[in-house]
Residue, then its C-alpha position, 0 to 999 in steps of 0.5 A: x306745863x310739863x309732861x308729868x308721868x307721860x313718857x309715850x313719846x320716848x317709845x313711839x318717836x325716833x331719836x337720831x342723836x341716840x340711834x333710837x328707832x321708833x317703837x322701842x323704849x328709849x334706854x334713858x326712859x324711866x317709864x311713867x317717871x321721866x328721862x334719866x338724862x333730862x338735863x343732857x338730853x338730845x336737842x330733838x328731845x329738848x324741842x319736841x312738844x306733842x300737840x297735847x302738851x302744846x295746847x295745854x298753854x292755850x285758852x282751849x287745851x285738848x282734853x285730858x283723855x287725849x294725853x298720850x299716855x291715856x289715849x296711847x297716841x302721840x299727836x304731832x304736827x308737820x308742815x308748820x302745823x298744817x298737818x297732824x301726825x298720829x304716832x301709834x303705839x305698836x302695842x295699841x295700833x287701834x287706839x286712834x279709833x277710840x271715841x274721844x280721838x274720833x271726835x278730835x279727828x272730826x274736828x281737825x277734818x272739819x277745819x281742813x287739817x290733814x291727818x296722817x298715821x305713823x305706824x311701823x315707820x310707815x306714814x299714811x294719810x287718814x281718809x276723811 
């Protein structure tokens, strides 16, 4: 499974090897197409798979509408998958409040998974 036309992590995520801050498009990103340096991209980019992409290999994948470029939220994990982090697009800071995302968050909370919002380089817990 690949990212297809989704490139939102290229905006929301930091890339230390490139001195790329969060919330700006990577200089190597061709938006909605992919990475111009894909073959030589940094290690942090090589190893990163958002939660949506990870679940596409499972028997019960996340819904297509939760793909980052569709829901405008990159969903990541921390602490060995025990916590979920919603990396918010600063152009759509309330995207996590949409119905499909709220359904997903209720499921996570029901399973006892902690959820955090990452916005403007600030990480804050999302109350149950």
